[in-house]
Every structure is written in structure tokens, then in C-alpha cells.
C-alpha positions as CSV (number, residue, x, y, z in Angstrom):
1,M,-55.1,-61.0,-161.8
2,S,-53.7,-60.0,-165.0
3,S,-56.1,-57.1,-165.1
4,S,-54.9,-55.7,-161.8
5,M,-51.4,-56.0,-162.8
6,L,-52.1,-54.0,-165.9
7,N,-53.8,-51.3,-163.8
8,N,-50.9,-51.0,-161.4
9,S,-48.3,-50.4,-164.1
10,V,-47.0,-46.8,-164.7
11,S,-46.6,-45.6,-168.3
12,I,-43.6,-43.4,-169.1
13,T,-43.9,-41.3,-172.2
14,V,-40.7,-40.6,-174.2
15,S,-40.6,-37.8,-176.7
16,D,-38.0,-37.3,-179.5
17,D,-38.2,-33.5,-178.9
18,E,-36.9,-33.8,-175.3
19,P,-33.2,-34.6,-174.8
20,D,-32.1,-37.5,-172.9
21,E,-30.6,-36.1,-169.8
22,F,-28.3,-39.0,-169.3
23,A,-27.1,-38.9,-172.9
24,N,-26.6,-35.2,-172.6
25,K,-24.3,-35.7,-169.6
26,L,-22.4,-38.4,-171.4
27,R,-21.9,-36.1,-174.4
28,A,-20.8,-33.2,-172.2
29,R,-18.3,-35.4,-170.6
30,A,-17.0,-36.6,-173.9
31,R,-16.7,-33.0,-175.1
32,R,-14.8,-32.0,-171.9
33,K,-12.4,-34.9,-172.4
34,R,-11.6,-33.8,-176.0
35,K,-10.7,-30.3,-174.9
36,K,-7.1,-29.8,-174.0
37,I,-6.4,-27.5,-171.1
38,G,-2.9,-26.7,-172.5
39,L,-4.3,-25.2,-175.7
40,R,-6.6,-23.0,-173.7
41,G,-3.7,-21.7,-171.7
42,K,-1.5,-21.1,-174.8
43,S,-4.3,-19.3,-176.6
44,G,-4.7,-16.9,-173.7
45,F,-1.0,-16.2,-173.4
46,S,-0.7,-15.6,-177.2
47,H,-3.7,-13.3,-177.0
48,I,-2.0,-11.2,-174.3
49,V,1.3,-11.1,-176.2
50,L,-0.5,-10.0,-179.3
51,K,-2.3,-7.2,-177.5
52,K,1.0,-6.0,-176.0
53,L,2.7,-6.0,-179.4
54,L,-0.1,-4.1,-181.0
55,R,0.1,-1.5,-178.3
56,W,3.9,-1.2,-178.0
57,W,5.1,-1.9,-181.6
58,P,6.4,1.7,-182.2
59,V,8.6,1.5,-179.1
60,L,10.0,-1.9,-180.1
61,L,10.7,-0.7,-183.7
62,F,12.6,2.3,-182.3
63,L,14.7,0.1,-180.0
64,L,15.5,-2.2,-182.8
65,A,16.6,0.6,-185.1
66,A,18.7,2.2,-182.3
67,G,20.5,-1.0,-181.6
68,L,21.3,-1.5,-185.3
69,L,22.6,2.0,-185.5
70,I,24.9,1.6,-182.5
71,F,26.2,-1.7,-183.9
72,E,27.1,-0.2,-187.3
73,A,28.7,2.8,-185.6
74,S,30.9,0.5,-183.5
75,R,32.0,-1.3,-186.6
76,I,33.0,1.9,-188.4
77,G,34.9,3.2,-185.4
78,R,36.7,0.0,-184.8
79,R,39.5,-0.4,-187.4
80,P,41.6,-3.5,-187.4
81,S,45.1,-2.6,-186.1
82,S,48.0,-4.0,-184.2
83,R,50.0,-2.2,-181.6
84,V,53.7,-2.4,-181.7
85,K,55.8,-1.1,-178.9
86,N,59.3,-0.1,-179.7
87,S,61.9,2.4,-178.6
88,N,62.2,5.8,-180.2
89,P,65.8,5.8,-181.4
90,V,65.9,9.5,-181.0
91,T,64.5,9.9,-177.5
92,G,64.8,6.4,-176.1
93,N,61.2,6.5,-175.0
94,K,58.7,3.7,-175.7
95,L,56.5,4.3,-178.7
96,D,53.0,2.9,-178.7
97,K,52.4,2.9,-182.4
98,V,49.2,2.0,-184.0
99,V,49.7,0.3,-187.4
100,E,46.7,0.6,-189.7
101,K,45.9,-2.6,-191.5
102,K,43.3,-1.3,-193.9
103,P,44.8,-1.9,-197.4
104,P,44.6,0.9,-200.0
105,T,41.9,0.2,-202.6
106,N,43.8,1.4,-205.6
107,L,47.3,0.1,-204.9
108,N,49.1,-1.3,-208.0
109,R,46.4,0.0,-210.3
110,L,47.7,0.6,-213.8
111,D,44.6,1.3,-215.8
112,P,44.8,4.7,-217.7
113,V,42.8,7.8,-216.5
114,T,40.9,9.4,-219.4
115,H,39.0,12.5,-220.2
116,V,36.8,13.8,-223.0
117,V,38.3,16.2,-225.5
118,H,36.0,17.6,-228.2
119,G,33.7,14.6,-227.8
120,V,36.5,12.1,-227.9
121,R,37.8,10.2,-224.9
122,E,41.6,10.4,-224.6
123,P,44.2,9.4,-222.0
124,C,45.1,12.2,-219.6
125,L,48.8,11.5,-220.0
126,K,50.0,10.5,-223.4
127,L,53.2,8.5,-223.0
128,L,55.2,7.0,-225.9
129,P,54.5,3.4,-226.8
130,A,56.3,0.8,-224.6
131,K,58.9,-0.1,-227.3
132,E,59.9,3.5,-227.7
133,L,60.2,4.0,-224.0
134,E,62.7,1.1,-223.8
135,H,65.0,3.1,-226.2
136,L,64.4,6.5,-224.7
137,D,67.4,8.4,-223.4
138,F,68.2,11.8,-222.0
139,P,68.5,14.5,-224.8
140,M,72.2,15.2,-224.5
141,D,72.1,17.9,-227.2
142,K,69.4,19.9,-225.4
143,V,70.8,23.2,-224.1
144,P,68.3,25.1,-222.0
145,D,67.8,28.8,-223.0
146,D,68.2,30.2,-219.5
147,P,68.7,33.9,-218.8
148,I,70.4,32.9,-215.5
149,K,73.7,31.2,-216.0
150,R,74.7,30.5,-212.4
151,V,73.2,30.4,-208.9
152,V,75.6,31.2,-206.0
153,Y,74.5,29.8,-202.7
154,I,75.3,31.8,-199.6
155,T,77.6,29.8,-197.3
156,E,79.1,30.1,-193.9
157,A,82.0,32.0,-195.5
158,N,79.5,34.5,-196.9
159,P,77.0,34.8,-194.0
160,A,73.8,36.8,-194.1
161,S,73.5,39.9,-191.9
162,V,70.5,40.7,-189.7
163,D,68.0,43.4,-190.6
164,D,68.7,46.7,-188.9
165,G,65.1,46.9,-187.6
166,M,64.7,43.4,-186.4
167,P,66.8,41.7,-183.6
168,F,68.2,38.3,-184.5
169,E,66.4,36.5,-181.7
170,K,63.0,37.7,-182.8
171,H,63.7,37.2,-186.5
172,S,65.0,33.6,-185.9
173,E,62.1,32.6,-183.7
174,A,59.4,34.0,-186.0
175,S,60.8,32.7,-189.2
176,R,62.4,29.3,-188.1
177,F,65.6,30.1,-189.9
178,N,68.6,28.3,-188.4
179,L,72.1,27.0,-189.2
180,F,70.7,24.8,-192.0
181,T,68.9,27.6,-193.9
182,G,71.0,30.5,-193.0
183,N,69.4,33.6,-191.5
184,Q,68.0,35.3,-194.6
185,T,67.0,39.0,-193.9
186,L,63.9,40.7,-195.3
187,K,66.1,42.8,-197.4
188,Q,67.9,39.7,-198.8
189,R,64.6,38.1,-199.5
190,D,63.5,41.1,-201.5
191,E,66.8,41.2,-203.4
192,S,66.7,37.5,-204.2
193,F,63.7,38.0,-206.5
194,K,65.6,40.7,-208.5
195,V,67.9,38.8,-210.9
196,K,70.7,41.1,-212.0
197,G,72.7,39.8,-215.0
198,V,73.5,36.2,-215.4
199,D,74.3,35.4,-211.7
200,A,72.0,35.1,-208.7
201,S,72.9,34.6,-205.0
202,I,70.6,33.2,-202.4
203,N,70.2,31.3,-199.1
204,C,69.2,27.8,-200.0
205,G,69.8,25.3,-197.2
206,F,73.0,23.6,-196.1
207,Y,74.2,26.9,-194.6
208,S,76.5,25.2,-192.1
209,E,78.0,21.7,-191.6
210,K,76.4,22.0,-188.1
211,G,73.0,22.7,-189.6
212,G,71.7,19.1,-189.6
213,F,70.3,16.8,-192.3
214,R,73.3,14.5,-192.0
215,I,73.8,11.7,-194.6
216,S,76.5,9.1,-194.5
217,V,79.5,9.3,-196.9
218,E,78.4,6.1,-198.6
219,D,74.9,7.4,-199.3
220,R,76.2,10.8,-200.4
221,S,78.5,9.2,-202.8
222,Y,75.6,7.2,-204.3
223,M,73.5,10.4,-204.6
224,E,76.3,12.2,-206.5
225,S,76.3,9.4,-209.0
226,C,72.6,10.0,-210.0
227,K,71.9,11.6,-213.4
228,A,68.2,11.5,-212.9
229,V,66.2,10.7,-209.7
230,V,62.8,9.9,-208.5
231,S,62.6,10.8,-204.8
232,T,60.2,10.7,-201.8
233,C,60.5,10.9,-198.1
234,A,58.8,9.8,-194.9
235,F,59.9,11.5,-191.7
236,G,58.3,10.7,-188.3
237,G,57.0,7.3,-189.3
238,G,54.2,9.0,-191.2
239,D,53.6,6.8,-194.4
240,D,54.5,3.5,-195.8
241,L,56.7,3.0,-198.9
242,Y,54.9,2.2,-202.2
243,Q,56.9,0.5,-204.9
244,P,56.8,2.2,-208.3
245,I,55.0,0.3,-211.0
246,G,54.8,0.6,-214.8
247,M,58.6,1.0,-215.1
248,S,60.6,0.3,-218.3
249,E,63.9,-1.5,-218.1
250,S,65.5,1.6,-219.5
251,S,64.3,3.8,-216.5
252,L,65.3,1.1,-214.0
253,K,68.9,1.3,-215.3
254,K,69.2,5.0,-215.8
255,V,67.1,6.6,-213.0
256,C,67.8,6.5,-209.2
257,F,64.9,5.8,-206.9
258,V,65.6,7.3,-203.5
259,A,63.5,7.4,-200.3
260,F,64.7,9.6,-197.4
261,W,63.9,8.2,-193.9
262,D,64.7,9.4,-190.4
263,E,65.4,7.2,-187.4
264,I,61.7,7.1,-186.4
265,T,60.5,5.9,-189.8
266,L,63.3,3.3,-189.9
267,A,62.3,1.9,-186.5
268,S,58.5,1.9,-187.3
269,Q,59.0,0.3,-190.7
270,E,61.3,-2.4,-189.4
271,A,58.7,-3.1,-186.6
272,D,56.2,-3.7,-189.5
273,G,58.6,-6.2,-191.1
274,H,59.9,-3.8,-193.8
275,K,63.6,-4.1,-193.3
276,V,66.3,-2.5,-195.3
277,G,68.6,-4.9,-197.1
278,D,72.3,-5.0,-196.7
279,D,72.4,-3.3,-200.1
280,H,70.4,-0.4,-198.6
281,Y,67.4,-1.2,-200.8
282,I,63.7,-2.1,-200.2
283,G,62.4,-3.2,-203.6
284,K,63.4,-0.5,-206.1
285,W,64.0,2.2,-203.5
286,R,67.4,3.1,-202.2
287,I,66.8,4.0,-198.5
288,I,68.8,7.1,-197.5
289,R,69.0,7.4,-193.7
290,V,68.9,11.0,-192.5
291,K,70.1,12.1,-189.1
292,N,69.8,15.3,-187.1
293,L,66.8,16.8,-188.9
294,P,67.0,20.6,-188.7
295,F,63.3,21.4,-187.9
296,S,61.0,20.3,-185.2
297,D,58.1,20.6,-187.7
298,Q,58.2,17.3,-189.7
299,R,56.3,18.9,-192.6
300,L,59.1,21.5,-192.9
301,N,61.7,18.7,-192.9
302,G,59.9,17.1,-195.8
303,K,60.3,20.3,-197.9
304,I,64.1,19.7,-198.0
305,P,64.1,16.7,-200.4
306,K,60.9,18.0,-202.0
307,M,62.3,21.4,-203.0
308,L,66.1,21.0,-202.8
309,A,66.8,18.0,-205.1
310,H,69.4,20.1,-206.9
311,R,71.3,20.5,-203.7
312,L,71.0,16.8,-202.6
313,F,71.8,15.4,-206.1
314,P,74.3,18.0,-207.4
315,N,75.1,16.0,-210.6
316,S,71.5,15.1,-211.5
317,R,70.0,16.8,-214.4
318,Y,66.4,15.8,-213.9
319,S,64.2,15.0,-210.8
320,I,60.7,13.8,-210.1
321,W,59.3,14.3,-206.6
322,V,56.5,12.1,-205.4
323,D,54.7,12.6,-202.1
324,S,54.8,9.7,-199.7
325,K,51.1,9.3,-199.9
326,S,51.3,8.4,-203.6
327,Q,52.5,5.5,-205.7
328,L,54.3,6.3,-209.0
329,R,52.7,4.3,-211.7
330,R,54.2,5.8,-214.9
331,D,57.7,5.3,-216.4
332,P,60.0,8.2,-215.3
333,L,61.7,8.7,-218.7
334,G,58.3,8.6,-220.3
335,V,57.1,11.3,-217.8
336,L,60.1,13.5,-218.6
337,E,59.5,13.2,-222.3
338,A,55.7,13.9,-222.0
339,L,55.8,16.8,-219.5
340,L,59.1,18.5,-220.2
341,W,60.8,17.6,-223.5
342,R,57.7,17.5,-225.6
343,S,56.4,20.9,-224.4
344,N,59.9,22.5,-224.1
345,S,59.3,23.0,-220.3
346,V,61.8,23.0,-217.4
347,L,59.2,22.6,-214.6
348,A,56.0,20.6,-214.5
349,I,53.5,20.7,-211.6
350,S,49.8,19.9,-211.3
351,E,47.1,22.6,-211.0
352,H,45.1,22.7,-207.8
353,G,41.9,20.9,-208.3
354,A,39.6,22.8,-205.9
355,R,40.8,26.4,-205.8
356,S,42.6,29.0,-208.0
357,S,43.3,31.9,-205.6
358,V,45.9,32.0,-202.9
359,Y,43.5,34.0,-200.7
360,D,40.8,31.3,-201.1
361,E,43.4,28.7,-200.3
362,A,44.4,30.6,-197.1
363,K,40.8,30.4,-195.9
364,A,40.7,26.6,-196.6
365,V,44.0,26.1,-194.8
366,V,42.7,27.8,-191.6
367,K,39.3,26.0,-191.8
368,K,41.0,22.6,-192.1
369,N,43.5,23.4,-189.2
370,K,46.5,23.0,-191.5
371,A,48.0,26.2,-190.1
372,T,47.1,28.6,-187.3
373,P,45.1,31.7,-188.3
374,E,47.9,33.9,-186.9
375,E,50.7,32.6,-189.1
376,V,48.5,32.6,-192.2
377,A,47.5,36.2,-191.4
378,V,51.2,37.2,-191.2
379,Q,51.9,35.6,-194.5
380,L,48.9,37.2,-196.3
381,A,49.7,40.6,-194.8
382,Q,53.2,40.4,-196.3
383,Y,51.9,39.3,-199.7
384,R,49.3,42.1,-199.7
385,Q,52.0,44.6,-198.8
386,D,54.2,43.3,-201.6
387,G,51.3,43.8,-204.0
388,L,50.3,40.2,-204.8
389,P,47.0,40.5,-206.8
390,E,44.0,38.3,-206.3
391,D,44.3,37.2,-209.9
392,K,43.6,33.5,-210.4
393,R,46.0,33.2,-213.4
394,F,49.6,34.5,-213.9
395,N,51.1,34.6,-217.4
396,G,48.2,32.4,-218.6
397,K,48.9,29.8,-215.9
398,K,46.6,28.9,-213.1
399,A,48.0,30.5,-210.0
400,L,47.5,27.7,-207.5
401,A,49.4,24.4,-207.6
402,E,48.6,21.1,-205.9
403,A,52.4,20.3,-205.6
404,S,52.3,16.6,-204.7
405,I,54.3,15.8,-207.9
406,I,57.1,18.0,-209.2
407,V,58.9,17.2,-212.4
408,R,61.8,19.4,-213.4
409,E,65.1,19.9,-215.1
410,H,67.8,21.2,-212.9
411,T,68.6,24.5,-214.7
412,P,69.8,27.7,-212.9
413,S,66.3,29.1,-213.2
414,T,64.4,26.1,-211.7
415,N,67.1,25.8,-209.0
416,L,66.6,29.5,-208.1
417,F,62.8,29.1,-208.2
418,M,62.9,26.2,-205.8
419,C,65.3,28.0,-203.4
420,L,62.9,31.0,-203.4
421,W,60.0,28.7,-202.7
422,F,61.8,26.9,-199.9
423,N,62.7,30.1,-198.2
424,E,59.1,31.2,-198.2
425,V,57.9,28.0,-196.5
426,V,60.6,28.5,-193.9
427,R,59.8,32.1,-193.2
428,F,56.0,31.7,-193.1
429,T,53.9,28.5,-193.1
430,S,54.7,24.9,-194.2
431,R,51.7,25.0,-196.6
432,D,53.6,25.3,-199.9
433,Q,50.4,25.9,-201.9
434,L,50.2,29.4,-200.3
435,S,53.7,30.5,-201.3
436,F,53.9,28.9,-204.8
437,P,51.6,31.6,-206.5
438,Y,53.7,34.4,-204.8
439,V,57.0,33.0,-206.1
440,L,55.6,32.4,-209.5
441,W,54.2,36.0,-209.6
442,R,57.3,37.6,-208.1
443,F,60.0,35.7,-210.1
444,K,59.0,37.3,-213.5
445,E,62.1,35.9,-215.3
446,F,60.9,32.4,-214.8
447,R,59.4,30.8,-218.0
448,N,58.6,27.4,-219.5
449,I,56.5,26.0,-216.8
450,N,53.9,23.3,-217.5
451,M,50.9,23.4,-215.2
452,F,49.2,20.2,-216.0
453,P,45.6,19.4,-215.2
454,V,44.4,17.3,-212.3
455,C,43.5,14.3,-214.4
456,T,47.2,14.0,-215.5
457,R,48.2,13.9,-211.9
458,K,45.7,11.1,-211.3
459,D,47.2,9.2,-214.2
460,L,50.8,9.7,-212.9
461,V,50.2,8.2,-209.4
462,N,47.8,6.1,-207.3
463,S,47.0,8.4,-204.3
464,M,46.5,6.5,-201.0
465,G,46.2,9.4,-198.6
466,H,48.3,9.7,-195.5
467,I,48.3,6.5,-193.4
468,R,49.1,7.9,-190.0
469,K,50.2,11.2,-188.5
470,A,53.9,11.8,-188.4
471,K,55.5,11.9,-185.0
472,P,57.1,15.3,-184.2
473,L,60.7,15.5,-183.0
474,T,61.1,15.7,-179.3
475,S,64.8,16.5,-179.0
């Protein structure tokens, strides 16, 4: 029985080399459970993105650079400003005025400007020590050695006649002469450069009481009291007013600081919060309000206080003109001593930094759209006809001046020189750099001029540049 049972049994051979199918299935299931479907999906997506990036990275880089460039360009073009709407007191129209808020970077800077002389660094402007400046006064015993003793200004009682060959209408329209300037003829222009004896006569503004540039009786009385003056102007709301710095107490007591404003500038400055006090002052500046400006060209109106200080301040012996784009930062009495008295000069003006020839300057004026090619051509044609050479130096002086600062003693010669210069900018273009070399060359009797270098000008003022474009007169 036991034998049959043994014979009926089935033997199953198990080998270590053959895998257990059941165990394999269990292990496979276990492995499948450990795998995460999510990871497989993310890995595939990342792989696709990586392939796209590798393929299109130049395009993406270009788009990124272009976007950055557009962003930076928009920042440069967008300047912070505020719009103030007010009425033009001249026309009554609404002004939409953009007030620039970008502060000047060199405002109130007092550090000296220096240059190297024979290997040694020196200040460009050598002023007296502070203690000496406080005790500085005008040299009362100084008598200028002037070949001209008197300048006679042509008045309404002694009017100019019109050139025989040029009708008055054509002459007036072409030259911009009017009741303020008087109608100087070409013959009178030529004669005004020829000084005969000790007297000279010339048209020099204020030709008629109806000519414009009206100033109140109170302001005119103040101007007549000035013995020395620092002046500037802003017509058409062009520039802000910068307070002079580096002043001695002596200068603040003895020198007038006068800023000429028209109605447009007055309104725009008051809209900005710069109101004139009841005493007519803003800081150190006495504000002189001018009505009825004689020219439609605001640049030409600005030449009146710039060039005719001797007519505006008849009792002043010295004047310093500072363009509205600049901040005076040196003591006026110290400047007079350094640039006039020390060198025995009667006129000090800075050399032009970029050019030396009037003909080169004319090309630059046209290129920069400072004047039309036609009016510049008329001026140069007249100068060539008169024989103006292309020399870059006259009497040892550089021919071209920068003219943003003018320091002078009011002598008959300097007064005549400024009248001659003013008549040239009225007759031709308002770019006074073009006419200065001509007047300097033509007025051969004029001496004792100090053409100081550019670095001295930079030490005299902080230059801000023009803040905004002046508004032209519309009526």
C-alpha cells in the first residue's frame, strides 16, 4: 500500500537557475507600485521644454535684449515734469507750460577750477584772499586813459535819415530797426566806426519814448542809484533764477543785483512758486519788470540788458553781465579787481572754447539751426565786402568770444563798443558771437581788452544750460 502510494506520486524538480514565475510577478508589481506616474509626466514635459529652448534660444535672447532696450529708451524719454496752466498776461491765452524738474548737477558748487601752468596746478581765477575782499572798494583815483571823451546818442530830436538807395520799408523789415533802436542807415553805420576827435555819435537804443522796454518810475530810480551792477535777464519764461554764491559782505552792500523779467517770465515763475516779495526782491536779486518789449525775437530783447547796461544804469561805473543759464559764484568786487583793475583793462570777456574764426562760427551757427542760412549769408557777405580778414587773432587777441559773461568799466570807449555791437545784432543775426570779431576788428581805437580763457569762465560761474525754450511774443 505504501509502495503504490509512492509510485503514484509526482516529483517536481526545482532549480535555482530558473526564476520563480510567481515571485517575478510579485516583484514586478512591487516595482510598478514604486514608480510614480507624475514623475514620468514631468520628465517628459521638461524634456520637451529643454529641446525647445535649445532650438530657439537665439530668438529668446533677441527678444529679451529688445525689450530691455525699449524699457531703457522709455525711461530716457520720460522726464519728470508737471504741467501748469496759466494765462499769458500779454495775450490772455492759456499757456500749457512744462516745468522741468531735473535739478542741475552743479548748482551751488564753489570748488575752484584749476589748470596746469609750467607743470604746476593753479586756480584759473586768482582772487584776493577773503579778508582783503571784505575791505575792497572801487578805485576812486583811477582815471581811464580814453581817446574818446564823450558819446552822443542819437535821439528823436536828432533822427537818422534813410539811405538814398534803400526805401525805409525795406530797410526796416530787413534790419529789424524800430522806434527803440532808431533807423540807422548803412552810411551812419560806416561812420560810427570812424571816431573823429574826442566825441562820437551813434544810435544806441531808447530812440523814442514810444519804442518800448518800459520800466516803472520806482525801478528806474533804483537803477539810477547803482554804482556797480551784476545783471541778468529772462524773457519769455526761458530760464530760472539762480542765486549768486561766494559773495562778500562788501559786494552785497556796494553792488546791485538786477534781474530783468517780462510778464511771461513773471507769470511762469510765480506759477512755480517763485514769487517776488513786496520789496521787489527774490533772494539777492532785485526783479525789474519790463513791459512792451521792442522785438518779437526774444533773443534780441535779451541783448538790451546784455549790451546796453550803460544806458540802463546811467550812473553805474562798472557792470557784470551773466547769462540766465549761469550761476555767478565769485565775488563781484573780486572779479572786477582780478579781470579789470589788475590788468588795467576796461573790458573782459571769455574766449570761445571751440572755434577762433568768425567764418567757422558761421558754419556752426547754420549747422545747429541757430540762424537761417540766408541771414547768415547776408551778414558774411557784408563782412567780406568790408574786408574782414579770416585771421583768428586781432591785435594779439583771439577773434571769437563766448560772451556769456561780460565784465566792463563804463568808459566812453566801452560804451561806444557795446553800441556798435548792439547795432550789428539788430541789423543782422542775434548770434552776437558772429558780430563781436567784426566790431573788435573795425573799432581800431579800442584798447585794453582782456580776453580771458575758458577755464576762467568756468571758475566764474556754474553753467546749467537753458532750462526751457523762451516763448516768443505774439502781440
